[in-house]
C-alpha positions, 0 to 999 in steps of 0.5 A: 307639320310640313305640307306639300302645296302646289307651286306651279306647272312645269311648263311655267318655268322653262329650264334656265329661268325663275318665276315667283309664285304665291304658295300658301301665303309665301312669296316663293321663287321657283327656279329650273336649272340643269339640276332640276327644280328648286324653291327659295324665298323670292325676296332678297334678304339685303334690300328686299329686291324681287329676285324674280326680276334678277339674273340667273346664271347657272344656279345663282340668282342675282338680286336686281337691286344690289347684286347679291347672289344666292344659290337657288338650290339651297338659299345660301349667299353665293356672292354678298353685296360689295364692300362699298354698298355694305359700308353705306347700308350697314347690312349684307345679304343673309341666307334665304329660306329654301323649300324642298320640292317634288315634281309629280304629274307635271306639277312642282310641289313645294313643302311649306 
């Protein structure tokens, strides 16, 4: 059964930024875009890059390790690793788990 867990205070993630939080023993990336707050796994599915150190452009977060891009609103791969990197590593990025969020009384709650 899903449970709402405290992710962060809204002021901890200003619009246009992302930040990693430990929520119920999960490393969660909370993003604040023009669409509002969203939450996805914080580790890249390709080579375990820390997405909180990546570049956010609109609603796409880019992995700092190999450049794969993920939509922070749903976790889907928006840009996979280059064909050259894919050939060398024999792998590619896969979708991240996304988590429903609720904002209430200045707090971002994550459904785990």
